[in-house]
C-alpha positions as CSV (number, residue, x, y, z in Angstrom):
1,M,50.0,53.9,-38.8
2,A,52.9,51.5,-39.3
3,G,55.4,53.8,-37.5
4,T,53.2,54.2,-34.3
5,R,52.6,50.5,-34.4
6,R,56.4,49.7,-34.5
7,V,57.4,52.2,-31.9
8,A,54.8,50.4,-29.5
9,E,56.5,47.1,-30.5
10,L,60.0,48.5,-29.3
11,A,58.4,49.7,-26.3
12,V,57.3,46.6,-25.0
13,L,60.1,44.5,-26.4
14,R,63.2,46.7,-24.8
15,E,63.8,47.6,-21.3
16,A,63.1,51.4,-20.4
17,S,66.6,52.4,-20.9
18,R,67.2,51.4,-24.4
19,R,63.7,52.2,-25.8
20,H,64.7,55.5,-27.4
21,I,68.2,54.0,-28.5
22,A,66.6,51.1,-30.1
23,A,64.0,53.4,-32.1
24,A,66.7,55.5,-33.4
25,E,68.4,52.3,-34.8
26,D,65.7,50.3,-35.8
27,A,66.0,49.3,-39.6
28,R,61.9,48.8,-40.0
29,L,61.2,52.7,-38.8
30,E,64.0,53.6,-41.1
31,D,62.6,51.5,-44.1
32,L,59.3,53.9,-43.5
33,G,61.4,57.1,-43.9
34,V,61.5,57.7,-40.1
35,C,64.9,59.3,-39.2
36,A,66.7,58.7,-35.9
37,S,65.9,62.1,-34.2
38,C,62.4,61.6,-35.3
39,A,62.1,57.9,-33.9
40,R,63.4,59.1,-30.6
41,T,60.7,62.0,-30.6
42,W,58.1,59.5,-31.3
43,M,59.3,57.1,-28.5
44,T,59.2,60.1,-26.0
45,M,55.6,61.0,-27.1
46,L,54.6,57.4,-26.3
47,V,56.3,56.1,-23.5
48,G,57.8,59.5,-21.9
49,S,61.5,60.4,-21.3
50,R,64.0,58.0,-20.0
51,R,64.5,60.3,-17.2
52,G,61.2,61.1,-16.4
53,T,60.9,64.8,-17.3
54,R,58.5,64.3,-20.0
55,A,55.3,62.4,-19.5
56,S,53.9,59.8,-22.1
57,L,50.9,60.8,-24.2
58,L,48.6,59.4,-21.6
59,E,49.9,61.8,-19.0
60,M,50.1,64.8,-21.1
61,G,47.6,67.5,-21.5
62,S,46.5,68.7,-25.0
63,E,48.9,71.5,-25.2
64,G,51.7,69.3,-24.5
65,L,50.7,66.2,-27.0
66,G,50.0,69.0,-29.7
67,G,53.4,70.4,-29.5
68,L,55.1,67.1,-29.4
69,T,52.9,65.6,-32.2
70,S,53.9,68.9,-34.2
71,R,57.6,67.9,-33.5
72,V,57.6,64.3,-34.7
73,V,55.8,65.5,-37.9
74,Q,58.0,68.2,-38.4
75,E,61.1,65.8,-37.9
76,Y,59.5,63.4,-40.0
77,R,59.2,66.0,-43.0
78,D,62.5,67.0,-42.6
79,A,64.2,63.7,-42.9
C-alpha cells in the first residue's frame, strides 16, 4: 500500500525524534486520506514509539500488532 511505503520513507528520511511529527504533517499521506492521528499511529506501528514505550511491529507479538493495526484502520476510516 502506498501509505505504508510513505511511512517507511519518512522513517528512514527523518531522525527518530521527528518521525511521528513528519508523518502527521506529510502532504502525501494527507493526499491518500490519512489524517494526522492515523499517520502517527501508523508510524508507531512501523518503528515503535519515540520514547520506547511501544515496540515496532518487528518486536510486537501478534496480539499487540493486531490491536495497533485495528487502530490504524479505524482512524483511517474515521478521517
